[in-house]
TORLOMAR-186725 format. One record per residue: residue number from 1; residue in one letter; x, y, z of N, C-alpha, C in turn. Coordinates in steps of 0.001 Angstrom, whole numbers. Example, Ala and Ser with C-alpha at 12.3 -4.5 7.8 and 13.67 -1.06 7.14 Angstrom:
BEGIN
+-----+--------+---------+---------+---------+---------+---------+---------+---------+---------+---------+
! num ! residu !    n.xx !    n.yy !    n.zz !   ca.xx !   ca.yy !   ca.zz !    c.xx !    c.yy !    c.zz !
+-----+--------+---------+---------+---------+---------+---------+---------+---------+---------+---------+
!   1 !      a !   13190 !   -5690 !    7800 !   12300 !   -4500 !    7800 !   13200 !   -3300 !    7800 !
!   2 !      s !   12850 !   -2250 !    7080 !   13670 !   -1060 !    7140 !   12900 !      30 !    7870 !
+-----+--------+---------+---------+---------+---------+---------+---------+---------+---------+---------+
END
This chain:
BEGIN
+-----+--------+---------+---------+---------+---------+---------+---------+---------+---------+---------+
! num ! residu !    n.xx !    n.yy !    n.zz !   ca.xx !   ca.yy !   ca.zz !    c.xx !    c.yy !    c.zz !
+-----+--------+---------+---------+---------+---------+---------+---------+---------+---------+---------+
!   1 !      m !  152663 !   -6313 !  -87079 !  152114 !   -5150 !  -86398 !  151715 !   -4079 !  -87412 !
!   2 !      s !  150589 !   -3433 !  -87192 !  150158 !   -2369 !  -88082 !  150922 !   -1095 !  -87774 !
!   3 !      a !  150826 !    -131 !  -88724 !  151551 !    1118 !  -88535 !  151022 !    1914 !  -87370 !
!   4 !      t !  149766 !    1628 !  -86973 !  149162 !    2381 !  -85877 !  149322 !    1686 !  -84537 !
!   5 !      d !  149957 !     533 !  -84538 !  150135 !    -182 !  -83282 !  151032 !     609 !  -82351 !
!   6 !      p !  150588 !     865 !  -81098 !  151398 !    1674 !  -80189 !  152720 !    1041 !  -79819 !
!   7 !      s !  152852 !    -266 !  -79978 !  154104 !    -920 !  -79600 !  155236 !    -607 !  -80565 !
!   8 !      t !  154902 !     -38 !  -81751 !  155935 !     262 !  -82730 !  156518 !    1657 !  -82568 !
!   9 !      s !  155957 !    2480 !  -81709 !  156460 !    3840 !  -81546 !  157794 !    3814 !  -80811 !
!  10 !      p !  158689 !    4760 !  -81110 !  159982 !    4818 !  -80412 !  159827 !    4933 !  -78906 !
!  11 !      m !  158836 !    5703 !  -78427 !  158633 !    5860 !  -76992 !  158282 !    4528 !  -76357 !
!  12 !      a !  157374 !    3762 !  -76995 !  156993 !    2468 !  -76448 !  158176 !    1526 !  -76401 !
!  13 !      q !  158985 !    1530 !  -77453 !  160139 !     640 !  -77490 !  161160 !    1008 !  -76423 !
!  14 !      d !  161352 !    2302 !  -76152 !  162291 !    2735 !  -75119 !  161792 !    2374 !  -73730 !
!  15 !      f !  160503 !    2543 !  -73480 !  159942 !    2295 !  -72163 !  159646 !     821 !  -71916 !
!  16 !      v !  159284 !      94 !  -72964 !  158814 !   -1282 !  -72811 !  159897 !   -2295 !  -73122 !
!  17 !      g !  160742 !   -1984 !  -74120 !  161684 !   -2985 !  -74592 !  160986 !   -3855 !  -75614 !
!  18 !      d !  161082 !   -5162 !  -75462 !  160344 !   -6048 !  -76349 !  158848 !   -5791 !  -76213 !
!  19 !      e !  158166 !   -5806 !  -77348 !  156733 !   -5536 !  -77340 !  155987 !   -6577 !  -76499 !
!  20 !      v !  154887 !   -6141 !  -75919 !  154070 !   -7046 !  -75130 !  152813 !   -7391 !  -75914 !
!  21 !      s !  152155 !   -8451 !  -75502 !  150948 !   -8872 !  -76190 !  149789 !   -7945 !  -75825 !
!  22 !      p !  148723 !   -7932 !  -76644 !  147545 !   -7131 !  -76299 !  146983 !   -7488 !  -74921 !
!  23 !      h !  147067 !   -8770 !  -74547 !  146586 !   -9196 !  -73231 !  147397 !   -8555 !  -72117 !
!  24 !      d !  148719 !   -8525 !  -72296 !  149579 !   -7891 !  -71293 !  149302 !   -6393 !  -71208 !
!  25 !      e !  149065 !   -5779 !  -72354 !  148749 !   -4348 !  -72380 !  147486 !   -4076 !  -71567 !
!  26 !      v !  146485 !   -4926 !  -71740 !  145243 !   -4777 !  -70975 !  145512 !   -4957 !  -69487 !
!  27 !      n !  146378 !   -5919 !  -69141 !  146745 !   -6104 !  -67730 !  147302 !   -4815 !  -67140 !
!  28 !      g !  148126 !   -4108 !  -67922 !  148680 !   -2848 !  -67454 !  147603 !   -1818 !  -67190 !
!  29 !      y !  146637 !   -1719 !  -68118 !  145550 !    -767 !  -67917 !  144727 !   -1119 !  -66680 !
!  30 !      v !  144461 !   -2409 !  -66501 !  143647 !   -2845 !  -65350 !  144381 !   -2568 !  -64041 !
!  31 !      f !  145638 !   -3002 !  -63962 !  146384 !   -2863 !  -62714 !  146572 !   -1399 !  -62335 !
!  32 !      w !  147133 !    -617 !  -63260 !  147415 !     783 !  -62939 !  146148 !    1616 !  -62872 !
!  33 !      g !  145101 !    1176 !  -63575 !  143820 !    1863 !  -63447 !  143244 !    1704 !  -62053 !
!  34 !      l !  143347 !     483 !  -61503 !  142864 !     253 !  -60137 !  143689 !    1043 !  -59121 !
!  35 !      v !  145014 !    1086 !  -59330 !  145872 !    1873 !  -58434 !  145491 !    3347 !  -58498 !
!  36 !      a !  145256 !    3841 !  -59721 !  144882 !    5250 !  -59880 !  143563 !    5556 !  -59178 !
!  37 !      l !  142601 !    4649 !  -59279 !  141324 !    4860 !  -58608 !  141493 !    4861 !  -57095 !
!  38 !      f !  142284 !    3923 !  -56585 !  142461 !    3812 !  -55138 !  143155 !    5039 !  -54560 !
!  39 !      i !  144124 !    5578 !  -55306 !  144857 !    6750 !  -54818 !  144158 !    8048 !  -55206 !
!  40 !      g !  143691 !    8111 !  -56449 !  143162 !    9361 !  -56973 !  141804 !    9760 !  -56427 !
!  41 !      v !  140886 !    8792 !  -56290 !  139536 !    9140 !  -55820 !  139552 !    9745 !  -54422 !
!  42 !      p !  140232 !    9131 !  -53435 !  140319 !    9779 !  -52120 !  140980 !   11152 !  -52163 !
!  43 !      e !  142021 !   11311 !  -53011 !  142680 !   12610 !  -53124 !  141704 !   13678 !  -53608 !
!  44 !      l !  140907 !   13342 !  -54627 !  139950 !   14303 !  -55167 !  138838 !   14595 !  -54167 !
!  45 !      l !  138327 !   13559 !  -53518 !  137275 !   13761 !  -52523 !  137774 !   14639 !  -51375 !
!  46 !      a !  138995 !   14380 !  -50935 !  139560 !   15165 !  -49833 !  139806 !   16617 !  -50254 !
!  47 !      a !  140160 !   16803 !  -51533 !  140426 !   18160 !  -52009 !  139158 !   18990 !  -52109 !
!  48 !      f !  138034 !   18341 !  -52430 !  136789 !   19075 !  -52655 !  135915 !   19198 !  -51408 !
!  49 !      s !  136142 !   18337 !  -50409 !  135261 !   18371 !  -49250 !  135978 !   17865 !  -48000 !
!  50 !      k !  136021 !   18708 !  -46964 !  136620 !   18296 !  -45696 !  135780 !   17215 !  -45026 !
!  51 !      t !  134475 !   17257 !  -45253 !  133591 !   16238 !  -44674 !  133893 !   14868 !  -45261 !
!  52 !      l !  134001 !   14828 !  -46587 !  134324 !   13567 !  -47246 !  135708 !   13082 !  -46847 !
!  53 !      k !  136636 !   14033 !  -46686 !  137991 !   13682 !  -46276 !  137982 !   12978 !  -44922 !
!  54 !      a !  137149 !   13477 !  -44010 !  137064 !   12874 !  -42681 !  136392 !   11515 !  -42723 !
!  55 !      d !  135507 !   11303 !  -43720 !  134769 !   10044 !  -43796 !  135565 !    8913 !  -44423 !
!  56 !      i !  136631 !    9251 !  -45159 !  137457 !    8200 !  -45771 !  138188 !    7459 !  -44661 !
!  57 !      p !  138045 !    6128 !  -44563 !  138618 !    5391 !  -43429 !  140136 !    5337 !  -43392 !
!  58 !      w !  140808 !    5590 !  -44513 !  142273 !    5608 !  -44527 !  142723 !    6978 !  -45032 !
!  59 !      p !  143922 !    7424 !  -44675 !  144391 !    8738 !  -45113 !  144768 !    8725 !  -46582 !
!  60 !      t !  144677 !    9884 !  -47219 !  145189 !    9991 !  -48584 !  146705 !    9850 !  -48545 !
!  61 !      i !  147282 !    9485 !  -49666 !  148730 !    9296 !  -49694 !  149461 !   10617 !  -49468 !
!  62 !      s !  148845 !   11745 !  -49878 !  149478 !   13039 !  -49646 !  149463 !   13406 !  -48169 !
!  63 !      n !  148373 !   13077 !  -47483 !  148318 !   13322 !  -46042 !  149339 !   12460 !  -45308 !
!  64 !      l !  149462 !   11225 !  -45756 !  150365 !   10296 !  -45082 !  151818 !   10738 !  -45244 !
!  65 !      i !  152192 !   11077 !  -46482 !  153586 !   11448 !  -46745 !  153848 !   12915 !  -46410 !
!  66 !      g !  152979 !   13794 !  -46928 !  153226 !   15218 !  -46743 !  152907 !   15732 !  -45359 !
!  67 !      k !  151718 !   15414 !  -44876 !  151280 !   15980 !  -43600 !  151886 !   15266 !  -42402 !
!  68 !      d !  152127 !   13965 !  -42517 !  152646 !   13217 !  -41376 !  154170 !   13055 !  -41451 !
!  69 !      l !  154651 !   12330 !  -42453 !  156084 !   12038 !  -42529 !  156931 !   13296 !  -42711 !
!  70 !      e !  156575 !   14124 !  -43693 !  157402 !   15296 !  -43984 !  157330 !   16335 !  -42873 !
!  71 !      r !  156226 !   16393 !  -42177 !  156121 !   17347 !  -41066 !  157025 !   16935 !  -39919 !
!  72 !      r !  157141 !   15627 !  -39668 !  157961 !   15145 !  -38560 !  159415 !   14939 !  -38965 !
!  73 !      h !  159637 !   14653 !  -40245 !  160998 !   14416 !  -40747 !  161146 !   15161 !  -42071 !
!  74 !      h !  161706 !   16356 !  -42047 !  161772 !   17188 !  -43236 !  162577 !   16547 !  -44361 !
!  75 !      w !  163510 !   15675 !  -44016 !  164340 !   15050 !  -45047 !  163534 !   14115 !  -45952 !
!  76 !      v !  162335 !   13735 !  -45520 !  161495 !   12864 !  -46349 !  161143 !   13562 !  -47663 !
!  77 !      a !  160955 !   14902 !  -47600 !  160650 !   15645 !  -48826 !  161784 !   15508 !  -49834 !
!  78 !      l !  163034 !   15564 !  -49345 !  164186 !   15381 !  -50230 !  164197 !   13967 !  -50808 !
!  79 !      l !  163830 !   13004 !  -49979 !  163795 !   11615 !  -50433 !  162753 !   11420 !  -51527 !
!  80 !      v !  161604 !   12055 !  -51379 !  160544 !   11943 !  -52387 !  161034 !   12481 !  -53725 !
!  81 !      v !  161647 !   13676 !  -53709 !  162157 !   14271 !  -54946 !  163254 !   13397 !  -55545 !
!  82 !      a !  164171 !   12918 !  -54714 !  165265 !   12075 !  -55200 !  164731 !   10790 !  -55818 !
!  83 !      l !  163724 !   10194 !  -55196 !  163149 !    8953 !  -55709 !  162488 !    9173 !  -57067 !
!  84 !      i !  161784 !   10288 !  -57203 !  161146 !   10615 !  -58478 !  162196 !   10753 !  -59574 !
!  85 !      v !  163287 !   11467 !  -59271 !  164349 !   11691 !  -60251 !  165018 !   10370 !  -60621 !
!  86 !      l !  165316 !    9531 !  -59628 !  166001 !    8270 !  -59892 !  165152 !    7327 !  -60740 !
!  87 !      v !  163862 !    7231 !  -60409 !  162973 !    6351 !  -61177 !  162861 !    6843 !  -62621 !
!  88 !      t !  162694 !    8151 !  -62791 !  162582 !    8712 !  -64139 !  163873 !    8497 !  -64928 !
!  89 !      l !  165018 !    8759 !  -64290 !  166315 !    8575 !  -64955 !  166523 !    7121 !  -65351 !
!  90 !      h !  166203 !    6207 !  -64440 !  166352 !    4781 !  -64732 !  165466 !    4382 !  -65907 !
!  91 !      t !  164235 !    4874 !  -65928 !  163303 !    4525 !  -66992 !  163790 !    5023 !  -68347 !
!  92 !      l !  164371 !    6215 !  -68360 !  164789 !    6820 !  -69622 !  166130 !    6311 !  -70115 !
!  93 !      t !  166986 !    5842 !  -69219 !  168356 !    5502 !  -69625 !  168662 !    4008 !  -69635 !
!  94 !      y !  167869 !    3183 !  -68952 !  168161 !    1743 !  -68939 !  167956 !    1200 !  -70350 !
!  95 !      p !  168895 !     419 !  -70871 !  168819 !     -37 !  -72267 !  167519 !    -770 !  -72573 !
!  96 !      a !  166888 !    -379 !  -73674 !  165627 !   -1021 !  -74068 !  165818 !   -2513 !  -74319 !
!  97 !      a !  167031 !   -2909 !  -74763 !  167305 !   -4316 !  -75048 !  167279 !   -5173 !  -73787 !
!  98 !      k !  167374 !   -4534 !  -72617 !  167351 !   -5269 !  -71365 !  166068 !   -5013 !  -70579 !
!  99 !      k !  165011 !   -4711 !  -71313 !  163705 !   -4503 !  -70681 !  162698 !   -5501 !  -71215 !
! 100 !      k !  161852 !   -5972 !  -70313 !  160731 !   -6824 !  -70666 !  159498 !   -6258 !  -69973 !
! 101 !      a !  158494 !   -5909 !  -70760 !  157283 !   -5282 !  -70220 !  157637 !   -4032 !  -69412 !
! 102 !      g !  158724 !   -3369 !  -69799 !  159162 !   -2170 !  -69105 !  160029 !   -2433 !  -67898 !
! 103 !      r !  160204 !   -3689 !  -67525 !  160977 !   -4027 !  -66327 !  162422 !   -4367 !  -66687 !
! 104 !      a !  163335 !   -3934 !  -65834 !  164749 !   -4212 !  -66061 !  165045 !   -5674 !  -65774 !
! 105 !      v !  165732 !   -6316 !  -66704 !  166187 !   -7694 !  -66517 !  167684 !   -7741 !  -66777 !
! 106 !      r !  168363 !   -8664 !  -66123 !  169814 !   -8752 !  -66303 !  170184 !   -9570 !  -67528 !
! 107 !      d !  169387 !  -10590 !  -67836 !  169678 !  -11447 !  -68985 !  168399 !  -11652 !  -69785 !
! 108 !      p !  168150 !  -10796 !  -70787 !  166907 !  -10896 !  -71562 !  166704 !  -12257 !  -72213 !
! 109 !      s !  167797 !  -12936 !  -72583 !  167677 !  -14222 !  -73270 !  167099 !  -15305 !  -72362 !
! 110 !      e !  167202 !  -15122 !  -71044 !  166692 !  -16122 !  -70108 !  165422 !  -15676 !  -69388 !
! 111 !      a !  164897 !  -14526 !  -69770 !  163694 !  -14005 !  -69106 !  162494 !  -14896 !  -69413 !
! 112 !      v !  161735 !  -15198 !  -68387 !  160558 !  -16063 !  -68509 !  159304 !  -15212 !  -68327 !
! 113 !      h !  158397 !  -15318 !  -69279 !  157138 !  -14579 !  -69225 !  156170 !  -15313 !  -68309 !
! 114 !      v !  155757 !  -14678 !  -67225 !  154852 !  -15304 !  -66249 !  153416 !  -15064 !  -66687 !
! 115 !      t !  152693 !  -16131 !  -66950 !  151368 !  -16009 !  -67564 !  150232 !  -15850 !  -66563 !
! 116 !      w !  150498 !  -16065 !  -65264 !  149400 !  -15977 !  -64290 !  149308 !  -14592 !  -63658 !
! 117 !      s !  149675 !  -13576 !  -64431 !  149717 !  -12224 !  -63893 !  148337 !  -11686 !  -63519 !
! 118 !      g !  147294 !  -12167 !  -64185 !  145946 !  -11754 !  -63812 !  145631 !  -12120 !  -62371 !
! 119 !      w !  146077 !  -13293 !  -61976 !  145901 !  -13712 !  -60586 !  146734 !  -12844 !  -59651 !
! 120 !      y !  147869 !  -12390 !  -60141 !  148724 !  -11551 !  -59295 !  148066 !  -10206 !  -59018 !
! 121 !      i !  147350 !   -9668 !  -59996 !  146609 !   -8420 !  -59773 !  145617 !   -8608 !  -58637 !
! 122 !      a !  144899 !   -9752 !  -58664 !  143946 !  -10040 !  -57588 !  144669 !  -10204 !  -56255 !
! 123 !      l !  145853 !  -10827 !  -56280 !  146632 !  -11021 !  -55054 !  147035 !   -9681 !  -54440 !
! 124 !      v !  147452 !   -8736 !  -55280 !  147831 !   -7408 !  -54782 !  146650 !   -6743 !  -54089 !
! 125 !      a !  145475 !   -6822 !  -54709 !  144284 !   -6206 !  -54129 !  143906 !   -6874 !  -52811 !
! 126 !      v !  143939 !   -8207 !  -52792 !  143566 !   -8949 !  -51581 !  144566 !   -8679 !  -50458 !
! 127 !      t !  145854 !   -8629 !  -50793 !  146882 !   -8380 !  -49788 !  146722 !   -6995 !  -49173 !
! 128 !      g !  146442 !   -6002 !  -50011 !  146232 !   -4645 !  -49500 !  145023 !   -4568 !  -48590 !
! 129 !      a !  143933 !   -5223 !  -49008 !  142721 !   -5234 !  -48179 !  142964 !   -5978 !  -46873 !
! 130 !      a !  143680 !   -7103 !  -46951 !  143966 !   -7884 !  -45747 !  144826 !   -7096 !  -44772 !
! 131 !      a !  145799 !   -6348 !  -45298 !  146650 !   -5533 !  -44428 !  145817 !   -4492 !  -43699 !
! 132 !      g !  144860 !   -3910 !  -44408 !  143982 !   -2929 !  -43779 !  143091 !   -3534 !  -42722 !
! 133 !      v !  142538 !   -4710 !  -43016 !  141650 !   -5385 !  -42063 !  142414 !   -5787 !  -40806 !
! 134 !      v !  143599 !   -6357 !  -40982 !  144395 !   -6781 !  -39831 !  144767 !   -5578 !  -38973 !
! 135 !      a !  145220 !   -4495 !  -39624 !  145600 !   -3298 !  -38876 !  144408 !   -2725 !  -38124 !
! 136 !      s !  143254 !   -2694 !  -38766 !  142050 !   -2168 !  -38113 !  141636 !   -3040 !  -36939 !
! 137 !      t !  141736 !   -4358 !  -37112 !  141378 !   -5292 !  -36042 !  142277 !   -5117 !  -34835 !
! 138 !      l !  143528 !   -4764 !  -35082 !  144502 !   -4571 !  -33995 !  144399 !   -3176 !  -33369 !
! 139 !      g !  143407 !   -2405 !  -33818 !  143181 !   -1093 !  -33222 !  144051 !      12 !  -33780 !
! 140 !      a !  144492 !    -115 !  -35025 !  145359 !     893 !  -35623 !  144629 !    2214 !  -35786 !
! 141 !      s !  145370 !    3296 !  -35669 !  144812 !    4615 !  -35944 !  144630 !    4771 !  -37447 !
! 142 !      k !  144014 !    5877 !  -37870 !  143806 !    6118 !  -39300 !  145129 !    6172 !  -40046 !
! 143 !      l !  146124 !    6839 !  -39447 !  147437 !    6921 !  -40085 !  148102 !    5549 !  -40159 !
! 144 !      e !  148032 !    4786 !  -39077 !  148636 !    3450 !  -39061 !  147956 !    2541 !  -40076 !
! 145 !      l !  146656 !    2704 !  -40221 !  145923 !    1937 !  -41229 !  146438 !    2280 !  -42624 !
! 146 !      g !  146676 !    3577 !  -42852 !  147203 !    3996 !  -44148 !  148570 !    3414 !  -44426 !
! 147 !      y !  149447 !    3436 !  -43423 !  150780 !    2855 !  -43602 !  150681 !    1374 !  -43961 !
! 148 !      a !  149808 !     657 !  -43276 !  149665 !    -779 !  -43535 !  149229 !   -1035 !  -44974 !
! 149 !      i !  148257 !    -270 !  -45443 !  147728 !    -488 !  -46789 !  148740 !     -83 !  -47848 !
! 150 !      y !  149289 !    1129 !  -47735 !  150178 !    1633 !  -48782 !  151506 !     876 !  -48832 !
! 151 !      i !  152022 !     488 !  -47678 !  153266 !    -300 !  -47682 !  153029 !   -1654 !  -48331 !
! 152 !      s !  151894 !   -2273 !  -48023 !  151555 !   -3560 !  -48637 !  151455 !   -3441 !  -50154 !
! 153 !      l !  150781 !   -2391 !  -50626 !  150625 !   -2199 !  -52068 !  151963 !   -1907 !  -52737 !
! 154 !      t !  152826 !   -1157 !  -52063 !  154134 !    -849 !  -52633 !  154985 !   -2104 !  -52773 !
! 155 !      i !  154961 !   -2945 !  -51747 !  155774 !   -4162 !  -51771 !  155267 !   -5132 !  -52828 !
! 156 !      t !  153955 !   -5404 !  -52816 !  153407 !   -6399 !  -53745 !  153259 !   -5862 !  -55164 !
! 157 !      g !  152987 !   -4561 !  -55296 !  152728 !   -4008 !  -56619 !  153948 !   -3492 !  -57350 !
! 158 !      v !  155012 !   -3141 !  -56601 !  156191 !   -2547 !  -57242 !  157458 !   -3333 !  -56929 !
! 159 !      v !  157747 !   -3530 !  -55650 !  159021 !   -4137 !  -55250 !  159136 !   -5581 !  -55722 !
! 160 !      i !  158143 !   -6402 !  -55432 !  158220 !   -7823 !  -55803 !  158285 !   -8026 !  -57312 !
! 161 !      p !  157405 !   -7388 !  -58134 !  157529 !   -7577 !  -59590 !  158883 !   -7136 !  -60134 !
! 162 !      s !  159432 !   -6023 !  -59602 !  160736 !   -5551 !  -60084 !  161846 !   -6518 !  -59684 !
! 163 !      a !  161780 !   -7036 !  -58456 !  162795 !   -7985 !  -57989 !  162713 !   -9297 !  -58761 !
! 164 !      l !  161505 !   -9766 !  -59025 !  161340 !  -11000 !  -59798 !  161975 !  -10863 !  -61177 !
! 165 !      a !  161786 !   -9697 !  -61804 !  162320 !   -9497 !  -63149 !  163840 !   -9382 !  -63136 !
! 166 !      y !  164375 !   -8582 !  -62217 !  165811 !   -8293 !  -62257 !  166662 !   -9424 !  -61680 !
! 167 !      w !  166237 !  -10004 !  -60570 !  167064 !  -10994 !  -59895 !  166751 !  -12428 !  -60308 !
! 168 !      w !  165506 !  -12695 !  -60744 !  165140 !  -14075 !  -61065 !  164634 !  -14237 !  -62492 !
! 169 !      n !  164675 !  -13172 !  -63298 !  164270 !  -13238 !  -64710 !  162858 !  -13774 !  -64898 !
! 170 !      r !  161985 !  -13430 !  -63972 !  160568 !  -13806 !  -64079 !  159770 !  -12512 !  -64274 !
! 171 !      v !  159236 !  -12333 !  -65467 !  158581 !  -11071 !  -65817 !  157069 !  -11251 !  -65810 !
! 172 !      l !  156409 !  -10574 !  -64890 !  154958 !  -10612 !  -64845 !  154386 !   -9928 !  -66083 !
! 173 !      a !  153277 !  -10436 !  -66559 !  152631 !   -9874 !  -67749 !  151821 !   -8634 !  -67388 !
! 174 !      i !  152458 !   -7757 !  -66614 !  151844 !   -6485 !  -66218 !  152883 !   -5405 !  -66495 !
! 175 !      p !  152769 !   -4664 !  -67580 !  153763 !   -3627 !  -67880 !  153862 !   -2607 !  -66753 !
! 176 !      t !  155029 !   -1977 !  -66636 !  155226 !    -937 !  -65629 !  154330 !     263 !  -65934 !
! 177 !      l !  154270 !    1190 !  -64991 !  153455 !    2391 !  -65179 !  153911 !    3169 !  -66406 !
! 178 !      f !  155228 !    3386 !  -66552 !  155731 !    4141 !  -67690 !  155429 !    3411 !  -69000 !
! 179 !      a !  155586 !    2103 !  -69007 !  155287 !    1335 !  -70211 !  153810 !    1422 !  -70561 !
! 180 !      t !  152962 !    1308 !  -69549 !  151520 !    1394 !  -69778 !  151129 !    2760 !  -70322 !
! 181 !      l !  151744 !    3824 !  -69782 !  151455 !    5173 !  -70273 !  151898 !    5342 !  -71721 !
! 182 !      s !  153008 !    4713 !  -72090 !  153480 !    4821 !  -73469 !  152504 !    4134 !  -74421 !
! 183 !      y !  151928 !    3008 !  -73999 !  150920 !    2338 !  -74814 !  149635 !    3152 !  -74871 !
! 184 !      l !  149259 !    3729 !  -73735 !  148051 !    4548 !  -73694 !  148189 !    5754 !  -74620 !
! 185 !      r !  149388 !    6311 !  -74673 !  149634 !    7443 !  -75570 !  149398 !    7042 !  -77017 !
! 186 !      g !  149734 !    5811 !  -77366 !  149500 !    5344 !  -78718 !  148036 !    5107 !  -79013 !
! 187 !      r !  147264 !    4775 !  -77978 !  145830 !    4517 !  -78155 !  144999 !    5786 !  -78085 !
! 188 !      a !  145288 !    6617 !  -77093 !  144519 !    7846 !  -76869 !  145464 !    8872 !  -76253 !
! 189 !      a !  146085 !    9675 !  -77103 !  147133 !   10588 !  -76647 !  146624 !   11593 !  -75623 !
! 190 !      w !  145394 !   12078 !  -75795 !  144886 !   13094 !  -74866 !  144629 !   12507 !  -73490 !
! 191 !      v !  144217 !   11236 !  -73431 !  144008 !   10578 !  -72138 !  145348 !   10415 !  -71427 !
! 192 !      a !  146369 !    9967 !  -72158 !  147700 !    9813 !  -71570 !  148233 !   11153 !  -71075 !
! 193 !      a !  148006 !   12219 !  -71853 !  148473 !   13550 !  -71437 !  147788 !   13985 !  -70148 !
! 194 !      l !  146493 !   13715 !  -70033 !  145751 !   14064 !  -68819 !  146277 !   13281 !  -67622 !
! 195 !      v !  146525 !   11989 !  -67810 !  147032 !   11153 !  -66723 !  148401 !   11647 !  -66263 !
! 196 !      v !  149276 !   11952 !  -67217 !  150621 !   12439 !  -66873 !  150517 !   13762 !  -66121 !
! 197 !      a !  149636 !   14653 !  -66568 !  149466 !   15942 !  -65887 !  149018 !   15738 !  -64444 !
! 198 !      l !  148067 !   14828 !  -64233 !  147593 !   14557 !  -62875 !  148693 !   13941 !  -62015 !
! 199 !      l !  149510 !   13078 !  -62616 !  150632 !   12481 !  -61885 !  151631 !   13545 !  -61442 !
! 200 !      v !  151935 !   14478 !  -62337 !  152887 !   15538 !  -62001 !  152334 !   16403 !  -60872 !
! 201 !      v !  151048 !   16727 !  -60935 !  150425 !   17510 !  -59856 !  150527 !   16758 !  -58534 !
! 202 !      l !  150235 !   15451 !  -58564 !  150310 !   14647 !  -57340 !  151741 !   14609 !  -56799 !
! 203 !      l !  152721 !   14462 !  -57676 !  154112 !   14400 !  -57235 !  154553 !   15714 !  -56600 !
! 204 !      f !  154166 !   16837 !  -57191 !  154471 !   18137 !  -56585 !  153762 !   18267 !  -55235 !
! 205 !      h !  152530 !   17770 !  -55182 !  151760 !   17832 !  -53937 !  152435 !   17016 !  -52834 !
! 206 !      l !  153016 !   15883 !  -53211 !  153715 !   15047 !  -52238 !  155023 !   15685 !  -51791 !
! 207 !      a !  155777 !   16194 !  -52751 !  157102 !   16729 !  -52438 !  157048 !   18089 !  -51754 !
! 208 !      l !  156043 !   18899 !  -52097 !  155969 !   20277 !  -51585 !  154692 !   20499 !  -50780 !
! 209 !      y !  154242 !   19465 !  -50097 !  153000 !   19553 !  -49337 !  153011 !   20776 !  -48417 !
! 210 !      p !  151916 !   21580 !  -48331 !  150581 !   21348 !  -48901 !  150334 !   22032 !  -50242 !
! 211 !      w !  151375 !   22273 !  -51047 !  151155 !   22854 !  -52368 !  150015 !   22128 !  -53084 !
! 212 !      p !  149112 !   22826 !  -53758 !  149084 !   24262 !  -54075 !  148299 !   25106 !  -53042 !
! 213 !      n !  148080 !   24567 !  -51865 !  147292 !   25281 !  -50863 !  148148 !   26291 !  -50088 !
! 214 !      y !  148837 !   27154 !  -50828 !  149613 !   28229 !  -50221 !  148844 !   29541 !  -50392 !
! 215 !      q !  149085 !   30451 !  -49466 !  148494 !   31783 !  -49603 !  149475 !   32665 !  -50369 !
! 216 !      f !  149060 !   33124 !  -51537 !  149914 !   33932 !  -52376 !  149560 !   35411 !  -52187 !
! 217 !      g !  150561 !   36261 !  -52280 !  150319 !   37684 !  -52192 !  150089 !   38145 !  -50763 !
! 218 !      g !  149593 !   39346 !  -50624 !  149340 !   39921 !  -49309 !  148041 !   39452 !  -48712 !
! 219 !      p !  147762 !   39793 !  -47462 !  146538 !   39365 !  -46799 !  145314 !   40022 !  -47423 !
+-----+--------+---------+---------+---------+---------+---------+---------+---------+---------+---------+
END
């Protein structure tokens, strides 16, 4: 590895564990880039135009969590904050020696690198689209359509890869979000900083919805 290789930085080693191949690194950019586009573009369109917001066939994730769930169940806001803290704490404190591609494994010596991860990225996209189509065909409302899509993406994109790594020692060649960001920081630090800033804004928006759309000061 060269001195400029992002996998040699302390941050990458803490977040990723054993270094991943350049192909796996690209998988991380592709997967999380597609997720960012799917979540971020509707959020930006909805923020800049109410007309565009109404034209998007599924709700933004902030509308789904903040406007719907948190409005009806205030404890959801606490759950969002707690989940953010737990994920961050786990990422920062789980031993790097027991991580593969950023994922927690119980026995690193028996971890198997799954090489068909490119197909898995396509599977996640197809599953999310299929969930939306099925829900729409069954007459789901806009909110119900959003639940179908986002729950599908969460299960296939986060829950299943994490469970495969921890319980069955099968590690997909798709680094986690934190691992991918650590590699991106090594490649283009300003891009990684921008992405992290946008993530923090989105997380505050989810937890404290409708922040920042508060009226400050007097009338």
